[in-house]
N, C-alpha and C positions, 0 to 999 in steps of 0.2 A: 897095186899100191893099196895098202890097208887103210881103212877108214879110221880116222882118229876117234878115240873113245870120247864120247860126249859126257860131261858131268851131268848128274841127275838134275832135272829141272827143279828150280827152287819153287816150293809151294808158298802161296800167300797164306798167312795165318787166317783162320776162319774169323769172320766178322763177329764181334761181340754184340750183345743186345743194343748197346748204345750206337754202334756203327750201323747196325741193321735199321734201327729206328731213324737215324739220320738219312739213310738211303731212301727209306719209305717216305719221309717228309719231303726230301728233294724231289722225288717222283710226283708226289701229290701237288707240291707247289708248282712244278712244271705244268701239270694238267690244269691247275687253276690259272696260271699265266696264259696258257693257250686258249682256254675258254674265255677269259676276259678279252684277249686280243680278237678272237673270233666274233665276239659280240660287241666289239668296240667299246669296252668298258675299261675303266682305269683301275689297275691294281695299285692303289695308293700305298705308301709306306705303312700307314695305320692299318689298312686292311690286311696287308702282309703280316704285320706284327701280331694282329689279333688271330689270324689263321695259324701262325706258328705257335702262339700261346695255347690255343685250343688243341692243336695237334700234339703238343707236348704233354698234355694231361689225359690220363685214361678215364678219369671220373668226369661227370658233368660239372660244369662251372657256371656260377652266377656271373652276371655282368661285372659285378664289383670284384670278384676273384680274377676275372680276365683283366680288368683295369689294373689291379695290383701287380699282376704278372707282367703286363706290358710296361708299366712304370718301372719295375725292377729291371727288365731287360733293356729298355731304352735309356734308363737312368736319367729320365727327365719327367717333368710334370706333364700329365696327359689329362685332357678334359673327359669326364665321363660320357658326354654326348658323342665324342669322337668314337669311343669304343662301342656305344650303343648303335651308332650308324654302321660301323663296320660289321657288327654282329648281325644286324638286320640285313645288310647286303649279302653276307655269306649264307644266311639262312634262306633268303629269297632265291639265291642262285643254287640252292640244294647242297651246299657244302656242310651245313650244320643243321641239326634238328633242334627246335625249340621245345624244351620239356615243360609243358604247361604246369604239371603238378609240382615241379620243383622250382619253377621260375629260373630255369637254367638252360644251358646249351650243351650240345654234345656233337662231336664230329660225326658226319654221316659216313657210314662204312660203304655205301653204294652211291657215291656222287655221280652226277652227270645224267641221270634220268629220273623222271617222275615216278615215285613209288610211295606206297603207304608203308612207311617204316613202322614196324612194331617194336616198341622199346620195352625191354624187360628191366625193371628198376628194383634193386634190392633195398628194402627198408632198413636193413641192419648195417651193411658195409658200404652202401652207396654205389655198388657196381652197377654198370649199365651195359646191356648187350642189345644189339640191333638185329632184328630178323626182317625178312622180306617175304611176303606171302601174296602171290598173284591172285589166289582165290579170294582172299580177304579184300584186296583192292577192288576186284570185280564186284564183290558183294556190296561194298560201300558205294561204288559208282552207280550200280543198278538201283540201290535203295534211294540214293540222292536223286537220280533221274526220275524215278517213280513219283517223287514228291515235288518235282519241278525245281529242285534245289541245285544250284551250281556250286559244287565244292571247289574251294580254292586251295585248301590244304587239308590233308588227312593226318591226324595224330592219334595213334593208338598206344596207350601206355598201360603196361601191366605191372602193378605194384605187388611185391611179395618178397620171397627169400630166394637168393641165388643158391646154386648147388652147394657151395661151401657153407653158407649160413644155415641151410636147411638140415644139415647133418646133426 
């Protein structure tokens, strides 16, 4: 008995940038939820909204930019202190970097472990890229120890021109 001819399998259309970004956000949010559950911390609706707002933007954001975005998304009045607390929580847990020179925040590209993030910030277009350098972290730890200094947070910001602006 001959096998029936099977029609070709339908291919799913390739995910566009918006769908890909949504998938990455969902995965990151799932990791955040798991980490909060593991540490018995609450992922409040405000913390979640701030995380989503930060993740939606490629550029660093000030607390007031985050506040405006959260207000627009939630379509309700939000107190600045609530956003500050959520930003502080996410930064303390390693999900955001606080950019001291810009008084802004940026999503950490390597969440979940302690590291000396090296942030390259473009003075022209505002682009921000994160690097991770174990040798630099070791150097900073060793120098701090030699001084008897207990480092709580390491921030290295390199200000200049990105590849596109330097052309």
